[in-house]
C-alpha positions in Angstrom: 106.1 86.7 9.7 108.4 86.9 12.7 108.7 90.7 12.1 105.0 91.2 12.3 104.7 89.1 15.5 107.5 91.1 17.2 106.0 94.4 15.9 102.6 93.4 17.3 104.1 92.5 20.7 106.0 95.8 20.8 102.9 97.8 19.9 100.7 96.0 22.5 103.4 96.6 25.2 103.6 100.3 24.2 99.8 100.7 24.3 99.6 99.0 27.7 102.3 101.3 29.0 100.4 104.3 27.7 97.2 103.1 29.3 99.0 102.6 32.7 100.5 106.1 32.4 97.0 107.6 31.7 95.6 105.7 34.6 98.4 106.8 36.9 97.8 110.4 35.9 94.0 110.1 36.5 94.7 108.5 40.0 97.0 111.3 40.9 94.4 113.8 39.9 91.8 112.1 42.1 94.3 111.9 45.0 94.9 115.6 44.9 91.3 116.7 44.1 89.4 114.3 46.4 91.3 111.9 48.7 93.9 114.2 50.3 91.2 117.0 51.0 88.7 114.2 52.1 91.1 113.0 54.8 92.0 116.6 55.8 88.4 117.8 56.1 87.2 114.6 57.8 89.9 114.9 60.5 89.5 118.6 61.0 85.7 118.4 61.1 85.3 120.9 58.2 81.8 119.8 57.2 81.4 122.4 54.4 84.6 121.5 52.6 84.0 117.8 53.1 80.5 118.1 51.6 81.9 120.0 48.5 83.9 116.9 47.6 80.6 115.1 46.9 78.3 115.5 43.9 74.7 116.7 44.6 73.8 113.5 42.9 75.5 111.4 45.6 74.3 108.0 46.4 75.5 107.0 49.9 75.1 103.3 50.7 75.4 102.1 54.3 75.7 98.4 53.4 75.6 97.0 56.9 72.4 99.0 57.6 70.7 98.1 54.3 70.3 101.9 53.7 70.6 104.1 50.6 70.8 107.8 51.1 70.6 110.8 48.7 72.3 114.2 49.2 69.6 115.4 51.6 69.7 112.4 53.8 73.5 112.2 53.8 74.0 115.9 54.5 70.9 117.0 56.4 70.2 120.7 56.3 70.8 121.2 60.1 74.4 119.7 59.7 75.5 121.8 56.7 77.3 124.5 58.6 81.0 124.8 58.7 81.3 124.0 62.3 84.5 122.2 63.3 83.3 119.3 65.5 86.7 118.6 67.2 86.8 119.5 70.8 90.2 120.4 72.3 90.5 117.1 74.0 89.7 115.0 71.0 92.3 113.8 68.5 91.5 112.0 65.2 93.5 110.1 62.6 92.1 108.7 59.3 93.9 106.8 56.5 92.7 105.3 53.2 94.2 102.3 51.4 93.2 101.0 48.0 93.0 97.5 46.6 91.5 98.5 43.2 91.5 101.7 41.2 90.0 102.0 37.7 89.9 105.3 35.9 89.2 106.4 32.3 89.9 110.1 32.6 86.3 111.2 33.4 84.9 108.4 35.6 86.6 106.2 38.2 85.7 103.2 40.4 87.8 102.6 43.5 87.7 100.2 46.5 89.8 99.7 49.5 89.9 100.0 53.3 90.0 102.8 55.8 91.4 103.0 59.3 90.4 105.6 61.8 91.5 106.3 65.4 90.0 108.5 67.9 91.6 109.6 71.2 90.0 111.6 73.9 91.6 112.8 77.1 91.0 110.2 79.8 89.9 107.4 77.4 91.7 104.7 75.5 92.6 105.0 71.9 89.7 103.6 69.7 90.6 102.1 66.3 88.1 101.2 63.7 88.3 99.7 60.1 86.0 99.8 57.2 85.8 98.7 53.6 84.7 101.2 50.9 83.5 101.3 47.3 83.4 104.6 45.5 82.4 105.9 42.1 83.8 109.3 41.1 83.1 111.5 38.1 84.3 114.8 36.7 81.6 117.5 37.0 82.5 120.6 35.1 86.2 119.5 35.2 86.3 118.7 39.0 86.4 115.2 40.4 83.4 114.5 42.7 82.2 111.5 44.6 79.1 110.1 43.0 78.6 106.9 44.9 80.1 106.1 48.3 79.4 102.7 49.9 81.0 101.1 52.9 80.8 98.1 55.2 82.5 96.5 58.1 82.7 93.2 56.4 86.3 92.0 55.8 87.5 95.3 57.3 90.5 94.1 59.3 93.9 95.4 60.1 95.4 92.7 57.9 93.3 93.7 54.9 94.0 97.3 55.5 97.7 96.8 55.8 97.8 94.7 52.6 96.2 97.5 50.5 98.1 100.3 48.8 98.3 103.8 50.5 97.6 107.0 48.6 100.6 107.7 46.3 
């Protein structure tokens, strides 16, 4: 009887380790395919490349405004060029941190906080925080953002600092 109990515990531990390994692999894929380019394109103002990280089925939720947007509302036609919006005297920084990441290989749900800073010549540094909730899905083998929701509620420096950065 003891042998079966030990064997069961070992197998459960092995299966849990495998699941964590698969989840870590999935999270690394998402980091490389979505989050690292997301931050890069957001900072640089590359609208076209930023837009391509999102599914055409995107649901964008502005929680604090009680607003839900589809692709056409989130990316209006007049703003779909590849214009870099940074002027020479404007400097941006943006960082994501995660408090929950769940992935099954084809779909993922993630939540966390972001911190942005904007500096313009002659003005003080402006820092802002937000809380985000995102659903991602593989479309034709490529990770895309399907749902993106954010809020200012509970978006503090303390909560941001307690969350995990991109690995």
